[in-house]
C-alpha positions as CSV (number, residue, x, y, z in Angstrom):
1,M,155.5,-55.5,183.5
2,F,154.5,-51.9,182.8
3,L,152.6,-51.5,186.1
4,D,155.6,-52.6,188.3
5,G,156.7,-49.0,188.8
6,Y,153.3,-48.1,190.3
7,L,153.2,-51.0,192.7
8,G,154.4,-50.3,196.2
9,P,153.9,-51.1,199.9
10,W,150.8,-49.7,201.6
11,S,149.8,-49.7,205.2
12,G,147.1,-48.0,207.1
13,K,143.7,-48.5,208.8
14,A,140.5,-49.5,207.2
15,L,137.0,-50.7,208.3
16,R,134.7,-53.6,207.8
17,H,131.1,-54.0,209.1
18,F,129.0,-57.0,210.1
19,P,125.5,-57.6,211.4
20,D,125.6,-56.8,215.1
21,M,125.3,-60.3,216.5
22,P,127.0,-62.2,219.3
23,A,130.2,-64.2,218.4
24,I,131.2,-62.2,215.3
25,D,134.7,-63.1,214.2
26,P,136.0,-60.1,212.3
27,M,138.9,-62.2,211.0
28,N,136.7,-64.8,209.4
29,F,137.0,-64.3,205.6
30,D,135.2,-67.4,204.5
31,N,132.3,-65.5,202.8
32,C,134.5,-62.9,201.1
33,G,134.0,-62.7,197.3
34,K,130.9,-64.8,197.1
35,S,128.5,-62.1,196.0
36,A,127.6,-61.7,192.4
37,E,127.2,-57.9,193.1
38,N,130.8,-57.2,193.9
39,R,132.5,-54.7,191.6
40,W,136.1,-55.9,191.7
41,N,135.8,-59.7,191.6
42,V,133.6,-62.4,190.1
43,P,131.9,-64.8,192.5
44,G,134.4,-67.2,194.0
45,E,137.5,-65.0,193.9
46,R,138.4,-64.6,197.6
47,T,138.2,-60.8,197.8
48,L,137.9,-58.7,201.0
49,Y,136.5,-55.1,200.8
50,L,137.4,-52.6,203.4
51,A,136.4,-48.9,203.7
52,S,138.5,-45.8,204.5
53,S,135.9,-44.5,207.0
54,K,132.5,-45.2,208.6
55,A,130.9,-42.8,206.0
56,V,132.3,-44.9,203.2
57,A,131.2,-48.1,204.8
58,L,127.7,-46.8,205.4
59,G,127.5,-45.2,201.9
60,E,128.6,-48.3,200.1
61,F,126.3,-50.6,202.2
62,A,123.3,-48.3,201.6
63,R,124.2,-48.1,197.9
64,H,124.3,-51.9,197.6
65,L,120.9,-52.1,199.3
66,D,119.4,-49.6,197.0
67,E,120.8,-51.1,193.8
68,A,120.6,-54.9,194.4
69,R,118.1,-55.6,197.1
70,S,114.3,-55.5,197.5
71,P,112.9,-52.3,199.1
72,G,111.5,-54.3,202.0
73,M,114.9,-55.7,203.0
74,R,115.7,-52.5,205.0
75,A,112.9,-53.2,207.4
76,G,114.5,-56.3,208.9
77,M,118.1,-55.1,208.6
78,R,120.1,-55.6,211.8
79,P,122.3,-52.7,213.0
80,R,125.9,-53.1,211.8
81,I,129.0,-53.3,214.0
82,V,132.1,-51.7,212.6
83,F,135.6,-53.0,213.1
84,S,138.8,-51.2,212.4
85,F,141.8,-53.2,211.1
86,S,145.5,-52.5,210.7
87,L,146.7,-53.3,207.2
88,S,150.1,-53.8,205.8
89,F,150.7,-55.0,202.2
90,S,154.0,-55.4,200.5
91,S,152.5,-54.6,197.1
92,A,149.4,-52.5,196.3
93,L,148.1,-50.6,193.3
94,D,146.3,-47.2,193.8
95,L,143.7,-46.8,191.1
96,R,142.9,-43.3,192.5
97,D,146.2,-42.2,191.0
98,P,145.6,-40.5,187.7
99,L,149.1,-41.6,186.5
100,V,148.1,-45.3,187.0
101,C,144.8,-44.8,185.2
102,G,146.6,-43.0,182.4
103,E,149.1,-45.8,182.0
104,L,146.2,-48.2,181.8
105,G,144.3,-45.9,179.3
106,L,141.4,-45.7,181.6
107,D,139.1,-42.9,182.8
108,P,138.5,-43.5,186.6
109,M,134.9,-42.4,186.4
110,T,134.1,-44.7,183.5
111,L,135.9,-47.6,185.1
112,M,134.1,-47.2,188.4
113,Q,130.7,-47.2,186.8
114,D,131.3,-50.2,184.5
115,R,131.4,-53.4,186.6
116,P,132.6,-55.7,183.8
117,K,135.6,-53.3,183.1
118,A,136.4,-53.1,186.8
119,R,136.3,-56.8,187.2
120,A,138.5,-57.3,184.1
121,L,141.0,-54.8,185.4
122,A,141.1,-56.4,188.8
123,Q,141.5,-59.9,187.2
124,F,144.4,-58.5,185.2
125,V,146.1,-57.0,188.3
126,R,145.3,-60.1,190.4
127,T,146.9,-62.5,188.0
128,L,149.7,-60.6,186.3
129,T,151.2,-58.5,189.1
130,E,152.4,-58.9,192.6
131,A,149.7,-56.6,193.9
132,Q,147.9,-57.9,197.0
133,A,145.4,-55.1,197.1
134,L,143.9,-52.3,195.0
135,L,143.0,-48.9,196.4
136,V,139.9,-47.8,194.6
137,P,137.6,-44.8,194.8
138,S,134.3,-45.2,196.6
139,M,131.3,-45.4,194.4
140,A,129.4,-43.5,197.2
141,F,131.8,-40.6,197.0
142,L,133.0,-40.3,193.4
143,D,133.4,-36.6,193.8
144,E,136.1,-37.0,196.4
145,M,138.1,-40.0,195.1
146,A,141.3,-39.1,197.0
147,R,139.7,-38.8,200.4
148,H,137.0,-41.6,200.3
149,W,138.2,-44.9,199.1
150,N,138.0,-48.7,199.5
151,I,140.7,-51.2,199.6
152,V,140.1,-54.4,197.7
153,V,142.3,-57.3,199.1
154,F,143.2,-60.4,197.0
155,L,143.1,-62.9,199.9
156,E,144.7,-65.7,197.9
157,K,147.8,-63.5,197.5
158,L,148.4,-63.2,201.2
159,A,150.3,-65.6,203.4
160,P,148.3,-68.7,204.5
161,D,147.5,-66.8,207.7
162,P,146.2,-63.3,206.5
163,R,147.0,-62.0,210.0
164,A,150.4,-61.1,208.7
165,C,148.8,-58.4,206.6
166,I,145.4,-57.8,208.3
167,S,145.5,-57.5,212.1
168,A,144.3,-55.8,215.2
169,P,140.5,-55.9,214.7
170,T,139.0,-53.4,217.1
171,A,135.3,-52.6,217.5
172,D,134.8,-49.0,216.2
173,G,131.1,-48.2,216.5
174,R,127.9,-49.1,214.8
175,F,125.5,-47.8,212.2
176,E,122.0,-48.7,211.2
177,I,120.0,-48.3,208.0
178,K,116.3,-47.7,208.2
């Protein structure tokens, strides 16, 4: 396939946040991909989103609240606890790379702002390549695509126990939206 030359291993750290409540299991991925508001999957596709930094996690969360939730929802919002994870994928595709977007005939800015196109591309990559994950620019920081990113993980493409690729969850602070 024409994208095979752009696929490669990727490892690093990324963050995920949860409501700050007792007994949070950061390795529970049961609810991943259920939201109709996700950019890179349709509801029901087991997809995990992680952020490159706390700024990205906060920016993306606040953006989702502003775009898709009622204004009063912020009032009852619990503080969020942030966990850092070690990630290691045998195959990932970096959509921040202009060469990849050029090969696909896509403008990254247009792609990022068009949810149906983003979902269609993710579905294409998910089903027709070996990629376990996509590195994508953060919608909250489109002016700094290389530095601020999200990683979109196709959970069904990982081993039955995702701990082989996603491990070492460590509490890494909190944030609150008011």
